[in-house]
N, C-alpha and C positions, 0 to 999 in steps of 0.2 A: 949527727941529729938532723942536720939539714937535709941529708939524704933520706932519712926516715920520714921527715916531715914532708919531703917532695914526694916520696913514695905513697905516703898516707893521703896526701892531697890528690895524687893521681888515681889511687884506689877510690877515693870519694867521688872524683869527677867521673871516673868510669862507671861507678855504681849509679850516680845520678843520671848519666847518659843512658845506661841500661834501663834504669827505672823510667825515664822519660819515653824511651822507645817502647817499653812494655806497656806503658800508660797509653801511648798513642795507638799501639796495636789493639789494646783492649777497647779503646774508644772506637776505632774503626770497625772492630768486630762487633761491638755492641750496637753501633749506628747501623751497620748493614743488617744485623738481625732485627733491629727495631723497624727499619725500613721494610724489610720483608714481612714482618708481622703486621705492620700497618697496612701494607698493600693487601695482604691476605684478608685481613679484617675488613678493609674497605671493599674488596671484591665480594666477599660474603654478604656484606650489608646491601651493596648494589644489586647482588643476585636476588636477595630477598625482596627488595623494592620491585624489581622487574617481575618476579613471580606474582606479587601482590597486584601489580598493575595489569599484568596478563589476565589474572583471574577476574579482576574488576572489569576489564574490557569484555571478556566472555559473558559475564553476567549482564553487562549493559546491552550487548548484542541480543541476548536471549530476551531481555525485557522489551527491547525495541520490537522484536518479532511478535511478542505477546501483545504489546500495545497495538500494533498494526492489525493483528488479527481480531482483537476486540473492537477496534474502531471500524473495521471493513464493513460490518453489518450496519452500523450507524451511518456511515458514509453512503452505503447503497440505498438506505431508507431515505436519506436526505435527497439523493439524486432522483429517486422515484418521485418524491413529493414535489421537488422543484420541476420536474418534467410534467407532472400532472398540472401544476399551476401555469406552466408556460402554455400547455395545450388549451387549458380552460380560457386563458387570456386570449389566445389566438382565436378560439371559437367565438368569443365575444366580438372580435374584430371582423371575423369572416364566416358568415353562415354557410358558405359553399364548401367548407372543409368536409362536412358530413357527406356531401355528394361525392367528393373525391375518395373518401374512405369506403363508401359503398361501391363505387366503380371498381377500385382495386380488389375488394372482397369478391365481387361478382366474377372478376377475371379468374379466380381460383376455382370456380365451379365447372365441372364437366357436364353435368345435367342441369338444364336451365329451363325446363318447361313450366313448372309451377314453383314460384319463389315467394317466400314470405320474408319480409325485412322488418325486423323490430328495431325501433329507434326510440330515443328519448322524445317525449311530447314536444320539447322545445325545437327539436329538429324535424318533426313530422311535416310541418307546413312546407319547408324547403323541399323535402323529399318528394311530397305529393306533387309539387310543381314540376319536379324533374322526372317524374315517373314515365311520361311518354318518351321523353328523350332517351332514357335508359333502355326501354323496350326496343326502341329503334336502333340503338348503337349495338346491342348485344344480340347475336342471333340465337333463335330457338325459344325465346320467352313467349309463352302462351298466356300465362297469368302471373301478374306481379301485384302482391298485396303488401301494403305498408301499414304496420301496426304500431301504435304508441305503446311504449313499455317504460314505466317509471324506474324499473330496475336497471335499465341501460343508461350509462352515464352519457351525458351529452358529448357529441362528437364520435361516438361509437355506434356499432350496430351488431346485430346477431341475425345471420341469414340462414333460413332453413329451406331445404328442398326435400323431395321424396327420398333421395338416396344419401344426402350428406348435409352437414352444417358447416358454416364458417363463422367463427367467433372473432369479430373484429371490435370488441368492446375495448375502450381505452385502458381500462385496468388490466385486461388480459395482455394488451400490447406492451404495457409498461412492465408487466411481470416477465414477458419474453425478454425485453431489454435488460431487466435486472438479472435474469438467469445468465444472459450473455456476459454481463459484467462480472458475475460471480465466477465464471469459468476461467 
């Protein structure tokens, strides 16, 4: 009986050892599968977050471009208004600006025999004082007439000759600057 009890004890110990080994193997296998599944689930979750983030970034970039395009017109308008105010302020400080504007405009003329210069009434007195010097400076002027025109903004002028015109009005020059900025 001792032998039978010993054999029974050995069988039980072997069975317990085999059960522990199987249990450990099952645990390791389950842990490994759980880890793999957890990693796969985590990767899928992160992948979805990355896709959402990427989509959001694309939407933001499109929105930024849209905002810039919408604001561009307003910015150009503000620049033109600011430029106009600066010019008007400078005109108040320096009456001779109209003379420089007219000189530059006259340089663009090829035919100079008979010239009519239209200026704002506030600029007319300064221009009339400079009339003789302009005729002396530029070759070929036989007749130079200065006309007051309320439609011409202060600091600008409109020059007419028999063959051509030069539009040096401030609002037109600001328009040229604005077009250049838009390009």
